[in-house]
N, C-alpha and C positions, 0 to 999 in steps of 0.2 A: 951341943943340943938342938937337932932339926925343929922347926918350926910346925907347927899343926894348923892346918889349914882345912876348911871345909869348903863347899861348895854346896848349893842348895838349887834345885831346877825340877820343873813339874814332871820331865821326862827326857830323856833322849829322841823320841820320834823328830824325823826328817825338819827343820828349819834353820834360819841363821843364827838363831842365838845358840843354839843345840850344837852347832856344827860348829860356833865358834869357841863354845868352851871345850869341843873335844880337842879341836887345834890345841889350844892353849892347855890342856891335859898334858898333850903329845912334848908341849915341850919346856915343861916346866924340870928343875933340876932338884931330881927325887934323893937326892944325896943330902940336900938341905932342908929339905921338906918333906913329914908327913902327909897324904892327903886324903881325906874322907868325901864321900859324893853322896847326898841324901838326894833320889829322886824318888817323888811323891806316890808316881806308877814304875815300877823297874824295868824299866822295857824301852825299845824305842829303834829308830836304823841303827844311829850311829852307836847302841851300847858297846858291842864286837871293838871297836876301835878307842873304848876306853882302856887307859894301860892298866898291864897287870899289878904296876906298882901304889893304884887306887885302891882305898875297899869303898866300896858300897856298905851304905848301911842302910837300916832295914826299919820301918815303923813298930809304934807297939802296936799290940794287938789290938787297942780301939778302936786306932785308925782304921787300921783291916776291917774292922768291923762298922764303924762308919761308914766307909767307904763302899762297901759292897752293896747290893739291892738294896732301893727301899724299905721294903716289905723285911727282908730279913735282917737286914739291921738294927729297926724298931724291936721285931722279936726278941733277937738274940739278945738286945743290953735291957727289954725288961723280964727276961730270962734272968739276967744278973743283978738283977735291981737297981741298974744302973737309970733310973727313972730320966735323971737332968740329962742325959746324953742321948735318950730315945726323945724327948723335948728338941733337943738340938739338933738332931738328924732330920726330924719333922720343922723347926723351924728354915733350915738349911735345904731342904727339898723347896719347899715352897718361896725361898729367896729367886733359887737357881733357876726356877721355870718361870715365875711370873714377873721376874726382871727379864725386860727384853733387850736389853744394852748386858751384855756378854761378860766386858770386862766390870763395869760396874755390877754385876749380879757377884762374879771372883771376890770385890771386893767386900759387899755387904754380907755375903755370907761367910765370908775370914772369921768373923767372932762367932760362929757356932761349931765349924770344922776346926778350929785350934783347940776347941774344949777339950778334943779326942787324942789330944799328943803332947805324951808326954815331953817334959826338958828333959833332949839331950844328954848323956851323962858323963863327955868328957868337957873341958874346955880348951877354947881353940886361940890359937894366937888371932887369927882371921877367920871372919866367916863370911863369905859373898854370898848374897841370892844372885842369883845370875839371872834373872828375868824378872822384868817388873811386875808388882802385886805379891801374888801366895809366896814366892820364890824368897821375897825381900818382907814380910811381916814374917814368916817363918824364923827366918833368923834372925828378927827382934825380938819374938815372942817367946819360941824355944830353943835358942842357943846360947850359951856360955860364951864369950869371947873379948879377947881385947881389944880389938878392933873390926869396926862392923862396915860390911860394903855393902851396897845395891847399886845391880847395874840394870841401866835404861836401854833397851836395844831400838826403840823406836824414837821419831818427832813426839814429846808427850803431848802435843795439842791434839795430834792425829787419834790415836788412840782412846779418846772422849772418855779418859776417866776423873773420878772425882775427885781433886786436888785437895778439897779440907780432909778427905779418909786419907789419905797419901802422909798428908805435909808432921802428923807424930808420929809418922814410922822415919822418916826423911832428917827428923831432928834426934832422933836415936842412933841415927847412922854416922859414921868417920864420915864416909866420902862415897857422894853418889859418883858414878861412873858412865860415862856414853861414850859413842861411837861416833861423834861425827860434831864437825866444828856449830854447823844447824843445830844440832840435839843440845848441846851446851847449850848455845845462846838462848833455847825454850827454855833450859829448865831454870834456868836461871831468874828470867823474865816469869814464870810461874810461879818459882819459887823462892822470890829475892830474899829471905831469910836466912838461906838453904847457900846462897850463891858460892859462896868460898866453900866449901862443899865437894861442890862440882867439878870433877874433872875428866880429860879427855884420857882415852884408849881406846885406839883402832882396832879394831878385830887383826886376829895375827893371822896370815896367810901364811903358808909355806910354800913357796914359789917351786923347791926340788922335787916335795911331794906332788904337786898338782900335773907337773911334768913328766912322772916318772908315772903316774898313775893312768895319766892322759893316751899313755901308750899302748892302754889296754885296746884289743882288739874289737869291734864291735858292729853290729848290720849295718848299717843305715844306707838308705836309697841314695846315692852321690848322681844318681843319674839327672837331677835340676835342683836348680839352688835348692838350699835346707837354710828354713829361721829356726832356732830354736830359745829356746826360754825354759827357766828355771822358778819353782815355786808353790807352795801351796795355793790350791786350787780355793782362793778365798777372794773375797770381793778387793783388799789391799791389793792385788798382784794384774788383778785391770785386765786377767786374760778374757773378759764379758767382752775387752775392749778389744783386742787382740783376733777374736771369731769376728767379730763386725769388720774391723782389718781387713781379713781374711776374705772376705767377702766382697771390700771395694776391688783389692786386688784381682780380685777371678776376673769382676767384671772391666777391669783395665786389659784382660786377655794376659795378662803375668804366668807364667809358668812354675809353681813354686811348691816345696812343701814346709808345713810350722810342726814341727816337732815342742810338743810341752812336757816336761819330767816334772812331775809331782801330784799330790793328791789332796782330798781334802773334799768337804761337804759343796761344793758347787760342781762339784764332776756331774751331776743329771743336768742342769741345770745349762751346761758345757755342752754337753753334747746332745740335749735336744733343740740349741743356736746351731750347732754343725750340721745336723738334720734340718734344719730350717731352711740354713742358707746352700742346701747343698754341695757341702765341703768337706765330706769324707775324703776324697782323696789328696784332701790339700790341710787341713789340720787332725793332728795326729796326737791323741793324749798319750804319753809313755807310759804313763803312774810313775811310783817314786822307783826311780834308780840307784842303787847302792852307792854306784862311782858314774857320777854323772860326766866327767871330762873328757872319758872318749869322744860322746855324742856333739861338748862343745867344740871341741878340737875339729869336728868333722865338719860344721855346721857353716855357713859362708857367711850367717850373720846372726851376732848374737842382740836376744831382743828382752828389752828390759817394761813392759805395759804398766806400771807400779802406779797405785793411788799415793802412794805413801812408803816410807821406806828410812830407817835410819840409818845405815851405811852399808847399803847390799854387798854381803860376802859373794855371792854369783857374781856380780859384776866384778868386782874386782879380780874373781878364777877367769870368768873370762878376758880382762884386761891380760893376765901374766899369761893366758895360750894365743894374744894378738889377735882379738878377733873384730871385725868392725862392728862397734856396738850402737843401736839406735836403741835411746832409751825416753819415755816421759818426763817431762819437766814437774818432775813431784819437788817435795821442796830443799830435799841433801841431793839431787842430781847433779849439781854444779860440783859438790865437794870431789865427786869421781871422774864426771865427765865434762872435759870443755868443748865446746860445739862447734863443732867441722875441723877441732886438736888430734882428739883420738877419740873421738866420735859424734854421734847423733844426738841430739836434744830436739823432742819436738812438742807439740803442744798435747795436752791429755784427752783428745780425745778420738772417734777412729780413723776420721777423714786424715786429722792430719797425720797418724801414726801412719796411716799408708802410702801417703803420698812421704813421707820418709823414706819408708822403706822402698819405693817403686823407684827412688830418686837411686838410693847404692846399688838395689839389684841391678840397675841397668846401667851401672857404671864401676865398670873393673877400676878404672886407674881409681876413683875415688876408695875403693877396698882397700887397694894397695898403699896407697897411702893411710889410711886408717890403721894398717896392722904395721906398717914400720915406724908409726908415730910410735904405737906403745911397745915395740920392740927395743925400743931406746931408754924406756923408763925405767927406774928402777922400783920396782912391782912391791915384789917382796917384802913383806912387816914381822919376821921374825922375831926381830930386836925389839919390839915392843913388849916380849915377857920382860924386858928390862925394865918398861914404865910400872908394867903391875906390880914388880916385887917392888919398885918403892912405893907405889899404893897400901901393899898390903903392911909394908914398914911405917907405914905413916911419914912419907920423905914428900910430900905430894909438890 
């Protein structure tokens, strides 16, 4: 008999965790597993990449009403005589708007949101909250399953969450999975009573699929050296540092174009900085690209200017395409890059980033050495699906 699995995620918008889930779903043996997927918002860039074997579940009507516009949700609940849900919606809005830290706002408003969600009817062999916060809370509070697993895709300390809120939820999980050695260490330090539950599962990266998709033809100006970065336009990703570094490179008289693939709330601020420094011909925001791999493949250097990461999927993908890589020294950078071995690690400031990039841009021999080193590495991680099977079977 097939085992029943449930995955839970807010949406499949562009992001490392979302991409990781889609890749994992494409590696599962569907002769052995039946898979359901709950998305709080059933949309996103990667939705069309979900295998047809996966059944997308839609949440109940009260949840849909709760997450509609504020006034319409309040009025609809009152019309239905659901005064408690109307009051919960009011509290939810208050907490979401008043609490400045968005992560903590999501934590503290969960107790209101969950009142609109009914327990899923099916019992699962394993339920997996594939992202920190609400995905895990949903699995604990709204799902019946023999095993419950929660994923943390970042350095927990960098998320600036309330660990005292998460602890009761982590206590009800069978496994806490995370994506790098550093993330494992941090979780064990922050949650010492749960350390035996913490296990490492690397993001699955398919070398065959990435090389296949990288062969697609795209239009990219290759008349000058190109830098390329991929990520949400969010302070975590350090694109403000990238713009400042580009301004310094321009001052040095270097000719280049820095392409940034991604979208997010920081776009306006980045556009203003690009205009301020006169970088319209040097920094180009490409927006979201369903297939970023041809752009990475054509770039001269891949740049990851992040302030923090769990384990960067984009970095693994650039490694697979043998791109010279420059990264800032975020806490997990050394899990993926050996300085001057298969990439360059620089300090987390614009001047250091600019200096590192100038060194690589002006040294074709170094570019070739870094690419050659990556070509000799075994980089595909499809076999991690078997580690995942062990986690859901309880063989940690």
